[in-house]
C-alpha positions in Angstrom: -8.9 2.1 -10.2 -8.6 1.9 -6.4 -10.4 -0.9 -4.9 -11.8 1.5 -2.2 -13.7 3.7 -4.5 -15.4 6.8 -3.3 -17.4 5.3 -0.6 -14.7 3.5 1.1 -16.1 0.1 0.2 -13.8 -2.4 -1.6 -15.1 -3.7 -4.9 -14.0 -7.2 -5.6 -16.1 -8.0 -8.7 -13.4 -7.2 -11.2 -10.9 -9.5 -9.4 -12.6 -12.8 -8.6 -9.4 -14.3 -7.2 -9.3 -11.6 -4.5 -12.7 -12.6 -3.3 -11.4 -16.1 -2.7 -8.2 -14.9 -1.0 -10.2 -12.5 1.2 -12.6 -15.4 2.4 -9.6 -17.6 3.1 -7.9 -14.7 5.0 -11.0 -14.0 7.0 -11.2 -17.6 8.0 -7.6 -17.5 9.1 -8.3 -14.4 11.1 -11.4 -16.0 12.8 -9.2 -18.8 13.9 -6.3 -16.6 15.0 -8.5 -14.3 17.0 -10.1 -17.1 18.9 -6.8 -18.3 19.9 -5.5 -14.7 20.9 -8.8 -14.1 22.8 -8.4 -17.3 24.9 -4.7 -16.5 25.4 -5.6 -13.1 26.7 -8.1 -14.7 29.0 -5.2 -16.6 30.4 -3.2 -13.4 30.9 -6.1 -11.7 32.5 -6.7 -14.6 34.9 -3.1 -14.3 36.0 -3.4 -10.6 36.5 -6.6 -11.0 38.6 -4.9 -13.5 40.8 -1.9 -11.4 41.3 -4.3 -8.5 42.3 -5.9 -10.6 45.0 -2.4 -11.8 46.1 -3.2 -15.4 44.9 -1.4 -17.8 42.6 -3.3 -18.5 39.3 -5.0 -21.8 39.3 -3.4 -24.5 37.2 -6.8 -26.0 36.4 -7.9 -22.8 34.7 -4.8 -22.6 32.5 -5.1 -26.2 31.5 -8.7 -25.7 30.6 -7.9 -22.5 28.5 -4.9 -24.3 26.8 -7.1 -27.3 25.8 -9.6 -24.9 24.2 -6.9 -23.3 22.3 -4.8 -26.4 21.1 -7.1 -29.3 21.8 -5.9 -32.3 23.8 -2.5 -32.3 21.9 -0.1 -33.0 24.7 0.3 -32.3 28.3 4.0 -31.3 27.9 2.9 -28.2 25.9 0.4 -27.5 28.6 2.9 -27.7 31.2 5.4 -25.4 29.5 2.7 -22.8 28.9 1.4 -22.9 32.4 5.0 -22.6 33.8 5.5 -19.4 31.6 2.2 -18.0 32.9 3.1 -18.6 36.5 6.5 -16.8 36.0 6.5 -13.4 37.5 7.5 -11.6 34.3 4.3 -13.0 32.6 1.8 -11.7 35.0 3.5 -8.9 37.0 2.3 -6.1 34.5 -1.3 -6.4 35.4 -3.9 -6.5 32.7 -2.6 -7.0 29.1 -3.4 -4.2 26.7 -5.1 -5.9 23.8 -5.7 -2.8 21.7 -4.5 0.8 21.5 -5.7 3.7 23.7 -4.3 7.0 22.7 -6.7 8.8 20.1 -7.7 5.1 19.2 -11.1 6.2 17.9 -9.5 8.6 15.5 -6.9 6.0 14.4 -9.7 3.3 13.6 -12.2 5.7 12.1 -14.6 5.2 15.1 -14.9 8.8 16.2 -17.7 11.1 15.7 -16.0 12.8 12.7 -15.1 9.8 10.8 -17.8 10.4 8.3 -16.0 13.7 7.3 -12.9 11.7 6.0 -12.8 12.0 2.1 -11.9 8.3 1.1 -10.9 9.2 -2.3 -7.0 8.8 -2.4 -4.9 11.8 -3.2 -1.2 11.3 -4.4 1.6 12.6 -2.2 5.1 11.8 -1.4 6.9 10.9 1.8 9.1 14.0 1.6 6.2 16.3 1.3 4.4 14.7 4.2 7.4 14.3 6.5 8.5 17.9 5.9 4.9 19.7 6.4 3.9 21.7 9.2 4.6 20.1 12.5 1.8 19.0 14.7 2.3 16.5 17.5 -0.9 16.1 19.7 -0.1 15.8 23.5 -3.5 14.7 24.5 -6.6 12.8 23.3 -7.4 15.4 20.5 -10.5 15.2 18.3 -9.9 14.8 14.5 -7.9 17.6 13.1 -9.1 19.3 10.0 -6.2 17.8 7.9 -6.9 14.2 9.1 -10.0 14.2 6.9 -8.1 13.0 3.8 -6.7 9.7 2.4 -3.3 9.8 0.9 -1.3 7.5 -1.4 2.5 7.5 -1.3 5.2 5.7 -3.0 7.9 4.3 -0.5 10.4 1.5 0.4 9.6 -0.3 3.7 12.6 0.4 6.0 11.2 -1.3 9.1 8.3 -3.5 10.0 7.1 -4.7 13.4 4.2 -5.8 15.4 3.5 -3.4 18.4 2.0 -4.2 21.8 -1.4 -2.8 20.7 -1.3 -5.4 17.9 -0.7 -2.8 15.2 1.7 -3.6 12.4 4.1 -0.7 12.3 5.9 0.2 9.1 8.6 2.8 8.4 8.2 4.2 5.0 11.3 5.7 3.4 11.4 8.1 0.4 12.6 5.9 -2.5 15.3 8.2 -3.5 16.8 7.9 0.1 16.7 4.3 0.4 20.1 2.5 0.7 19.8 -1.1 -0.5 23.2 -2.1 0.7 22.4 -1.2 4.3 18.8 -1.5 4.0 18.2 1.8 5.7 17.0 5.3 4.9 20.4 7.0 4.0 21.2 9.4 6.8 23.9 11.1 4.7 21.4 12.1 2.2 18.6 13.0 4.5 19.9 14.0 7.9 17.5 13.1 10.7 16.4 15.7 13.1 16.5 14.7 16.9 12.6 14.8 16.8 11.9 13.1 13.5 13.1 12.4 10.0 12.5 14.6 7.0 12.6 11.4 4.7 10.6 8.7 6.7 7.1 8.3 7.6 5.1 5.8 9.8 2.2 3.8 8.5 0.3 1.5 10.7 -2.4 -1.3 10.2 -4.7 -2.0 13.1 -5.7 -5.5 14.1 -9.2 -6.2 12.8 -10.1 -7.4 16.2 -9.6 -3.8 17.5 -12.0 -2.0 15.2 -15.2 -1.8 17.5 -17.4 1.0 16.4 -15.3 1.8 13.2 -17.2 3.2 10.2 -14.6 1.6 8.0 -13.9 -1.7 9.6 -14.2 -3.5 6.2 -11.8 -1.1 4.5 -9.2 -1.3 7.4 -9.4 -5.1 7.4 -8.8 -5.2 3.6 -5.7 -3.0 4.1 -4.3 -5.4 6.6 -5.1 -8.2 4.2 -3.2 -6.4 1.5 -0.4 -5.9 3.6 -0.1 -9.6 4.6 -0.3 -10.5 1.0 3.2 -9.0 0.6 4.5 -11.6 2.9 5.4 -15.3 1.6 3.2 -17.1 4.3 0.7 -14.2 4.8 1.5 -14.2 8.5 3.3 -11.5 10.2 6.2 -12.9 12.4 9.5 -10.7 12.1 8.7 -8.5 9.1 12.0 -9.2 7.7 10.5 -10.2 4.4 8.8 -6.7 4.1 12.1 -4.8 4.5 13.2 -3.4 1.2 10.0 -3.8 -0.8 9.0 -1.0 -2.9 5.2 -0.2 -2.4 2.4 2.1 -2.9 0.6 2.8 0.5 -2.7 4.3 1.0 -3.9 5.5 4.3 -5.7 8.3 6.4 -3.5 11.2 7.4 -2.9 11.2 11.2 -0.9 13.2 13.6 0.6 11.1 16.3 2.2 11.9 19.6 6.0 12.4 19.4 7.5 9.7 21.7 10.6 8.7 19.8 8.9 6.0 17.7 10.9 4.3 14.9 10.4 6.1 11.7 8.7 9.2 13.0 8.5 11.9 10.6 9.5 15.6 11.6 5.9 16.6 11.0 4.4 13.7 13.2 2.4 12.8 10.3 1.6 9.1 9.8 -0.7 7.0 7.6 -3.0 5.4 10.1 -4.9 3.3 9.3 -3.6 1.8 6.2 -6.4 1.0 3.7 -4.6 -0.3 0.7 -1.1 -1.6 -0.2 0.3 -3.0 -3.3 3.8 -3.4 -5.0 4.9 -0.3 -6.9 5.2 -0.8 -10.5 
């Protein structure tokens, strides 16, 4: 039985060990998010100074650094300050912490989020990737077919953390996965210039970016289940995820076509991920 159930709330009573793991995971995210917030303040301080034509104050960076790392070494502080003062570190203006395009729809924070049926329906990567093409070009409201949760069996072909802090996965149809090259076999499933018929994107938002979401707990749980597939439970390069055979549950979502890795021909994604586990 799915841990989400029909209400979208995860039930952990049948698996006590998950409760303890989730608590430990939440403690980890509390610490990590605090550090990321403080690091973001450093970036914003540099951007604000740049906008005024000033140089960032070293004392501010040292103060922020000590709050993140304690008083453990002036050398680290000097290195970090030097990086923050470098033009490449603060010439881009304000750091984008979370996503923007259709973000309320992606995180189930939109007005129509309550219409989403959270009971998972089985589907396949091929079926979704080869469906009717719909690639929004603007900040569209939730489409009619974005009101369902789908579960697919797939092999992870790519994994990366994006600038908006989403974990981005490329899901390959299992019968098109090439274990030797660790890619979706292009000879079996020829890719179109504007997407693949045998790949699909799935994304897991950062729990810190779920303001106003009706299903923040379920989305956080999906991130937790994804990280459980990594040996140290912390996403770095994503290499340990590639080649894993998984069952992925997520909300159907249509993304803008902008050449993203793993984009399906239909522009359909699973966003957000609500559950993930090894395929049996």
